[in-house]
Structure formats: C-alpha cells, structure tokens
C-alpha distance (Angstrom), angle and dihedral (degrees) to the residues before:
residue distance angle dihedral
M1 . . .
K2 3.80 . .
V3 3.76 115.9 .
N4 3.81 133.7 -147.0
L5 3.82 89.3 38.0
L6 3.80 122.9 119.0
L7 3.75 117.9 -150.9
P8 3.79 114.6 -125.6
A9 3.77 117.2 -97.1
L10 3.77 91.7 -107.0
L11 3.77 93.8 59.3
F12 3.81 90.2 45.7
L13 3.78 91.0 54.4
I14 3.78 92.4 47.1
F15 3.80 93.4 50.9
S16 3.81 95.7 40.6
S17 3.80 92.0 52.5
C18 3.78 89.3 61.2
A19 3.79 119.2 2.3
N20 3.78 92.2 -158.8
L21 3.75 104.3 41.9
E22 3.78 115.3 -168.7
K23 3.77 113.0 -117.6
K24 3.78 90.9 -115.9
N25 3.82 90.9 62.4
Y26 3.80 91.0 69.1
A27 3.77 91.7 50.4
S28 3.79 89.7 55.0
L29 3.81 95.3 53.9
P30 3.81 117.8 109.5
D31 3.80 112.2 -102.6
D32 3.81 94.4 -108.9
Q33 3.80 91.9 53.7
L34 3.79 91.7 43.5
K35 3.80 89.6 53.9
K36 3.80 91.1 52.3
V37 3.79 91.0 50.4
A38 3.81 90.2 48.5
D39 3.80 92.0 49.0
S40 3.80 89.5 50.4
L41 3.80 93.7 49.3
A42 3.80 90.8 48.8
Q43 3.78 88.7 56.5
E44 3.80 94.4 41.6
F45 3.82 98.1 48.7
I46 3.77 126.3 60.1
I47 3.80 108.2 -113.0
T48 3.78 118.4 -154.7
D49 3.78 123.0 -174.6
G50 3.80 116.5 -158.7
H51 3.79 97.4 -147.3
V52 3.82 133.2 26.1
D53 3.81 117.6 160.3
L54 3.81 97.2 -152.2
P55 3.85 96.1 125.8
Y56 3.79 95.7 58.0
R57 3.82 91.7 41.5
L58 3.78 89.0 56.0
K59 3.80 90.4 45.6
V60 3.79 96.1 53.2
K61 3.80 90.8 43.4
R62 3.81 85.7 56.3
F63 3.78 92.2 -129.8
R64 3.79 105.3 174.2
L65 3.78 125.7 -144.3
E66 3.78 96.7 -120.3
R67 3.77 110.4 124.8
E68 3.81 96.1 -105.0
Y69 3.81 89.6 60.2
L70 3.78 96.7 47.6
G71 3.80 92.8 79.4
I72 3.81 90.0 70.5
P73 3.85 96.0 88.4
L74 3.84 89.9 49.1
S75 3.79 100.2 63.6
T76 3.79 125.0 -6.7
E77 3.78 138.9 142.5
E78 3.80 89.8 -143.2
G79 3.77 123.9 92.5
D80 3.78 128.2 -7.3
F81 3.81 102.5 -75.1
D82 3.77 137.7 62.0
Y83 3.81 134.5 135.5
E84 3.80 97.2 -100.7
R85 3.79 95.3 49.4
A86 3.81 91.4 44.1
K87 3.80 90.9 53.7
K88 3.78 91.2 48.3
G89 3.80 90.8 52.0
G90 3.81 94.6 45.2
L91 3.81 94.1 -115.6
D92 3.80 111.6 161.2
A93 3.80 108.0 163.7
P94 3.80 118.7 26.2
F95 3.79 110.3 175.5
M96 3.78 105.7 -126.4
S97 3.80 107.0 -132.4
I98 3.79 112.1 -133.5
Y99 3.78 90.6 -157.3
I100 3.79 120.1 -163.0
P101 3.83 112.4 -170.8
S102 3.78 114.6 -135.6
S103 3.82 89.9 -115.2
Y104 3.79 88.4 70.9
Q105 3.80 89.7 64.5
Q106 3.81 86.4 78.4
K107 3.79 93.1 58.7
E108 3.77 121.2 95.2
D109 3.81 93.3 -111.5
R110 3.85 92.9 37.5
G111 3.79 91.2 -129.9
K112 3.79 100.4 -48.3
A113 3.81 93.1 130.3
L114 3.80 90.6 50.3
A115 3.81 90.9 50.3
D116 3.79 90.9 50.8
S117 3.81 91.7 48.8
L118 3.81 93.2 51.4
I119 3.81 92.1 48.4
T120 3.80 90.0 49.1
M121 3.81 90.7 49.6
I122 3.80 92.9 56.5
E123 3.81 91.1 43.5
G124 3.80 86.6 54.9
I125 3.79 92.1 53.3
V126 3.81 90.3 51.1
T127 3.80 90.9 48.5
A128 3.79 90.8 50.2
H129 3.82 94.3 48.0
P130 3.83 107.1 30.4
D131 3.80 91.8 156.3
K132 3.80 91.8 59.1
F133 3.81 109.0 29.9
A134 3.80 135.0 36.4
L135 3.78 135.4 178.4
A136 3.80 117.0 -115.8
K137 3.79 131.2 -162.3
T138 3.81 100.2 170.5
P139 3.80 138.0 31.2
A140 3.81 88.1 -111.2
E141 3.80 90.2 58.6
I142 3.79 90.3 51.0
Q143 3.79 90.2 52.1
S144 3.80 90.7 49.9
N145 3.79 92.8 47.3
T146 3.79 91.5 47.7
A147 3.79 91.3 51.2
A148 3.81 87.1 54.3
G149 3.80 90.7 52.1
K150 3.80 95.3 -109.2
I151 3.78 130.0 132.5
S152 3.80 110.9 -124.1
L153 3.79 119.6 -136.3
P154 3.81 108.8 -159.1
F155 3.81 117.5 177.6
G156 3.78 131.9 -121.7
M157 3.81 121.4 177.0
E158 3.80 114.7 -137.4
N159 3.80 105.1 -149.2
G160 3.79 122.8 21.5
A161 3.82 92.5 -140.9
P162 3.85 93.8 109.0
I163 3.81 88.5 64.9
G164 3.79 84.2 74.8
D165 3.77 115.2 -176.7
D166 3.80 94.2 -45.9
L167 3.80 115.3 96.8
A168 3.81 88.9 -160.3
N169 3.81 88.3 72.6
V170 3.80 89.9 70.8
K171 3.81 88.4 65.9
Y172 3.81 90.2 39.7
F173 3.79 91.5 60.4
F174 3.80 91.8 40.8
D175 3.79 88.2 56.7
R176 3.80 89.1 50.2
G177 3.81 88.5 57.1
I178 3.80 104.1 -95.2
R179 3.79 108.8 148.1
Y180 3.78 101.0 177.2
V181 3.78 134.7 23.4
T182 3.79 123.3 -154.7
L183 3.79 96.9 -141.9
T184 3.81 95.2 -135.8
H185 3.79 141.1 -12.9
G186 3.81 130.5 -151.5
K187 3.79 98.4 -22.1
N188 3.77 137.0 41.4
N189 3.79 110.0 -92.9
Q190 3.79 137.6 -176.6
I191 3.82 90.6 -75.4
C192 3.80 105.2 47.4
D193 3.80 150.2 -35.6
S194 3.81 122.2 -71.2
S195 3.79 127.2 -130.8
Y196 3.81 88.9 -130.3
D197 3.81 96.7 51.3
T198 3.79 115.0 90.8
T199 3.79 92.6 -162.6
T200 3.78 120.3 82.8
L201 3.77 112.8 -135.8
W202 3.80 104.4 160.4
S203 3.83 105.4 4.2
G204 3.80 85.9 -124.5
L205 3.79 127.1 -29.1
S206 3.78 118.1 11.9
P207 3.82 118.0 -129.8
F208 3.81 86.5 -102.9
G209 3.81 89.6 47.8
E210 3.80 90.4 58.1
K211 3.79 88.0 55.5
V212 3.82 90.6 48.4
V213 3.81 92.0 54.4
A214 3.81 90.9 47.4
E215 3.81 90.6 49.2
M216 3.80 91.7 49.2
N217 3.80 88.5 52.6
R218 3.81 90.0 48.5
I219 3.79 96.5 53.3
G220 3.81 98.6 36.0
M221 3.81 102.8 -104.5
M222 3.80 119.9 143.9
V223 3.80 117.9 -118.0
D224 3.82 112.1 -133.2
I225 3.80 116.4 -155.5
S226 3.81 97.6 -173.5
H227 3.83 110.2 122.7
V228 3.81 95.1 20.0
S229 3.81 125.8 121.0
D230 3.78 120.1 -104.2
S231 3.80 91.3 -107.2
T232 3.80 90.0 51.8
F233 3.79 90.2 52.0
Y234 3.79 92.9 53.4
D235 3.80 91.2 45.9
V236 3.80 89.4 53.3
M237 3.80 89.8 50.9
K238 3.82 88.7 55.9
V239 3.80 95.4 46.7
T240 3.80 106.7 37.5
K241 3.79 121.8 93.1
A242 3.81 92.1 -168.3
P243 3.80 134.9 53.8
V244 3.80 115.9 -90.2
I245 3.80 136.4 -147.7
A246 3.77 136.8 -135.1
S247 3.79 96.0 -147.2
H248 3.81 97.1 -165.3
S249 3.79 115.3 5.5
S250 3.79 136.1 116.7
C251 3.81 139.2 -159.1
R252 3.81 120.4 -63.5
Y253 3.80 87.6 -154.8
F254 3.82 87.9 81.8
T255 3.82 95.0 40.0
P256 3.82 107.5 42.8
G257 3.78 112.8 -159.4
F258 3.81 94.1 16.1
H259 3.80 99.5 119.1
R260 3.78 93.7 -175.2
N261 3.82 85.8 77.9
M262 3.80 123.3 67.9
S263 3.80 123.0 -99.8
D264 3.80 121.4 -130.6
D265 3.80 91.2 -104.5
M266 3.80 91.3 50.8
I267 3.80 90.9 50.9
R268 3.80 90.6 50.9
E269 3.80 90.4 49.6
L270 3.80 90.3 48.0
G271 3.80 88.1 54.1
K272 3.80 91.7 50.7
N273 3.79 88.2 50.3
G274 3.81 89.3 54.2
G275 3.79 92.2 -116.8
V276 3.80 135.3 137.4
I277 3.81 134.0 -126.6
Q278 3.80 112.1 -150.7
I279 3.78 110.4 -152.7
N280 3.81 118.1 -118.4
F281 3.83 116.1 -138.7
G282 3.83 98.1 -153.2
A283 3.80 114.0 121.4
S284 3.79 93.6 -124.9
F285 3.83 88.9 55.7
L286 3.79 94.2 49.9
D287 3.77 108.1 45.5
S288 3.79 135.1 16.3
V289 3.80 90.4 -142.7
A290 3.79 92.0 58.0
R291 3.80 90.3 53.5
T292 3.79 92.9 63.7
N293 3.79 101.5 48.1
N294 3.79 102.9 96.4
D295 3.80 90.8 131.8
L296 3.78 91.2 52.3
R297 3.79 90.5 48.2
D298 3.81 89.2 50.9
S299 3.79 90.3 52.6
L300 3.79 90.2 55.2
E301 3.79 90.2 50.8
T302 3.80 89.4 50.2
L303 3.80 90.5 50.8
L304 3.80 91.4 51.7
E305 3.79 92.2 46.1
S306 3.79 90.5 53.0
K307 3.78 87.2 59.3
K308 3.81 91.5 44.0
L309 3.79 91.2 -114.6
T310 3.77 136.2 127.2
S311 3.79 126.4 -149.8
A312 3.82 89.0 -104.6
D313 3.82 93.6 60.9
P314 3.82 116.3 101.5
E315 3.81 89.3 -136.1
A316 3.80 88.5 59.5
Q317 3.78 95.6 58.9
P318 3.84 97.8 79.6
I319 3.82 88.7 47.8
I320 3.81 91.6 50.4
E321 3.80 91.3 46.9
Q322 3.80 92.4 50.4
F323 3.80 91.9 45.6
G324 3.77 89.3 50.5
K325 3.79 92.4 51.6
Q326 3.79 89.5 52.8
H327 3.82 92.9 43.9
K328 3.79 106.5 31.7
E329 3.78 89.9 164.4
L330 3.83 87.7 71.7
F331 3.77 99.5 57.1
S332 3.79 109.2 14.3
D333 3.81 113.2 -149.7
V334 3.78 146.5 -118.9
E335 3.80 90.5 -83.7
R336 3.81 89.5 62.2
V337 3.80 90.8 53.0
A338 3.80 87.5 53.9
D339 3.82 88.5 50.1
H340 3.81 89.1 59.3
I341 3.79 90.9 49.2
D342 3.80 89.8 49.3
H343 3.80 90.1 51.3
V344 3.81 93.7 51.9
V345 3.79 91.0 47.7
K346 3.81 89.8 50.9
L347 3.81 92.0 51.0
A348 3.80 103.9 35.5
G349 3.80 109.2 6.1
I350 3.79 137.7 -105.5
D351 3.83 92.3 -68.5
H352 3.79 94.4 68.2
V353 3.81 107.8 58.2
G354 3.79 134.4 78.9
I355 3.80 143.9 148.1
G356 3.82 124.6 -73.4
S357 3.80 102.5 159.2
D358 3.82 101.3 174.9
Y359 3.81 88.1 -140.4
D360 3.81 111.1 -176.7
G361 3.79 87.8 17.7
V362 3.81 105.7 75.6
G363 3.79 101.8 48.3
D364 3.78 118.2 -145.7
S365 3.80 96.0 -17.0
L366 3.80 96.8 94.4
P367 3.81 115.3 130.7
L368 3.77 124.7 -100.6
G369 3.77 107.6 -91.3
L370 3.82 94.2 25.3
K371 3.79 103.8 64.0
D372 3.82 97.4 135.2
V373 3.81 144.2 -4.8
S374 3.81 93.0 -74.6
T375 3.80 91.6 70.0
Y376 3.82 107.2 67.6
P377 3.85 89.7 108.0
N378 3.81 88.3 65.5
L379 3.80 89.8 62.2
I380 3.79 91.4 45.4
A381 3.82 89.9 52.8
V382 3.82 91.6 52.6
L383 3.80 91.0 48.9
L384 3.80 91.3 50.1
K385 3.80 89.2 49.7
R386 3.80 89.1 52.8
G387 3.79 93.2 54.0
Y388 3.79 103.6 -95.0
S389 3.79 112.6 146.7
P390 3.82 123.2 -133.4
A391 3.82 87.1 -106.9
D392 3.81 89.6 55.7
I393 3.79 91.8 48.6
E394 3.79 91.9 48.1
K395 3.80 88.0 58.4
I396 3.80 91.4 50.4
C397 3.81 92.4 46.6
Y398 3.81 96.7 52.8
K399 3.79 118.8 -42.1
N400 3.79 95.9 85.7
V401 3.80 92.9 51.3
F402 3.80 92.4 43.8
R403 3.81 90.0 51.6
V404 3.80 91.2 53.9
W405 3.80 93.1 43.5
N406 3.80 92.8 49.6
K407 3.81 90.9 47.0
V408 3.81 90.1 52.6
I409 3.80 88.7 52.4
E410 3.82 90.3 47.6
V411 3.81 92.6 50.9
A412 3.80 89.8 51.5
E413 3.80 93.1 48.8
K414 3.79 92.0 50.3
G415 3.78 91.0 49.7
C-alpha cells in the first residue's frame, strides 16, 4: 500500500459507514462516486504493469540522452507513457521492456549491444530525474520507492536472443537489472519456439533453453512465457522450479486461433504453477473481431489525413474516440479487458491475473477507456462495478506479481 496519501473524504465516508462493505455495494454506487472510489484506490494501491515499451519508443524516436531531451518522459503528448500521466493514473512500477526485435537474432551479438543501450538509456533518465524515477530490482525496492513518491522502473527483456549461446549472459543481464526475460519474440530463437513462427525448430524448448530456464531459476530471474509456442509453454512448466509470468498476454478464448494468447488449459496450468498472466490491452489481444479490421483502421487513417492530422496529434484524440464509439469492433474497450480478467479468475482464481498493458507497443489499437497510463482507474471502476472487492483489485494491481517475484527470489535463495 502507498503511504503518505490521504484518501478523499468520499472514500472515508464510504468505508466508515460500513468497514466491511459487501461487494454489491460498490456496484450500486452512482458512476461519479464509483469513479472517485476508483481514483482513490489507484492512488492508494501500488500499480505494476508488466510491459511498457517506452525504451524502444525512445530509441526509434532517436531521443538522445543530453539533458535537454531528458524531459520527454516527464510530460509529452507523444506515446502512451510519461511521468505526469503515470502519476495521474496511479502507476508505480511499469516494467521497462528491453525489446529486441527478431531481426537482431541475425546479428553476431544477437542484440546484446541493443539491450545494453536500452538499459543505459533508462538508467540515464533515472540519473537525470532522481526525484521522480528510481530503478528497482525487488518488490521491496518498489515499495520503498513508492513510499518516497518515485515511480520505479524495473527491467524485463523481451526476447532472450541476446543471451546468445553463453549461459553466463543470463547472470550478466541479471546484474544489469533485468528481472524477467521473455524467452523469445516473433521468431524461433536459440532458446525456444515462438507462437508467431509457423516453422517448428525445437518443438518447444531447445536443450539450451532448458538450461536457460534452470539458470533463471537459480539466480532469481522470472521466466516470461508471453510470445512462446504452446509446446514451449508446456516444456517450461515441466522444467521450472519457480512460478512464471506471462508479462503481456490475454485469453485465447476471446481470440480463437490467435496463438499469441493463452488457451484455457494453459491458464489453468499457469495457475497450478502459481504464476500470473498480465492482461495485454492491444485490440488484437482482446477481441477476434478487432484483429480483422484492417480496412476499418485504414479508413480512420484516411479520415485523419483529410484533416492533416496523425494519431499522435492531440487534436486527433477526440476524432479517434468518436470513431471508436461508432466502430467499437476496431478498438475494443475497457469492459473487454475486464472480460479477460473475469475469464482468468474463472479458470485459475483471483491470485493469477495482473496488468501487462503493452503501452507504447501496440500503436493505436488501445481500447476505449485505456488509451494511456493515466487511465488505470477506469479499469478499477469497471472491476468494482462487476463485484470485485478492493482486496481483489489490490491483488490484480500488484500483489499477485509481487508474490510470484518474491517466490522466484526465495527459490533462488534456497538453491
């Protein structure tokens, strides 16, 4: 729980009138009061997001680390993340995705230099703004940073390719601050098969990949099974001695045939493993209808072009919102994200779901009501309306991920 924060008077009155409110009482609140409660809970609870693609966005935008450029993550109308919007939304610990495109697997170092440069970039932002950001390598450090009013920036590496063929690189990246590795990305690599790759290289984990998982367990690094093939997932379940995460995946139940999402059986197995699936907000992850609307998306682009706007322009946002309301099949919405959470809870229980938005990684496809990091309270309000208690929501916001992370640390310490 965050400290040094006073709940608004409304929330105080609600809680004091009945210390143990029934879940149904939240659902009966008027929308304006529900929003205030949700805003308060977002500020009270730590919120961790399993996957934010800020580092690569900054890289491709060629933002340099000279001081005049370091204000960009503080307040900007570009992208989905900055300090001000994160504070407004109650976000405390977005995992910075050290994203390695599959094309880098063909390079001699398999993307290791890129990974190092992205880590160094985020370290530079923390150094430049020590009153606002802090690095974090454990849940305890996040709690300490949050108490000090800082946003923690833990690292997760998306694609294990930079590990190369040298197991020592697992510890190398751990020492650089990486606390989870997504085993692969869009293509099969030296570790395992990818959900996006139609070829079968290993039929799951490679022999080296089994060693990588064991080494991650040994040193206390979380294994991330987002992006992996089904066979890889089941191989990981056989090999790992610690619970795992899906840092930014959703439920295949709503997107039949989309193997990047997790099947019902996989979600059940993840629950038995003690792990957590963190729900991705991208339209293609939320709804099978949204995945097929390229023509509709093109028509929105044409509309914006006719007004000499791009989707990044502030003036475009009301147009995008209105277009989305008229064509909900394009964007999906916050209610659909809650549907995915409901589905995980039904299959595996409340202890096995979290948030992994993929902000700055899914372009313009974000759902209505969850367009950037200022909007987490909108999801909290929907969950309250559906009967989730504050204790349930606290688990979704951070406690489930912290439990897994701490267990991974414990397994490593016990050897």
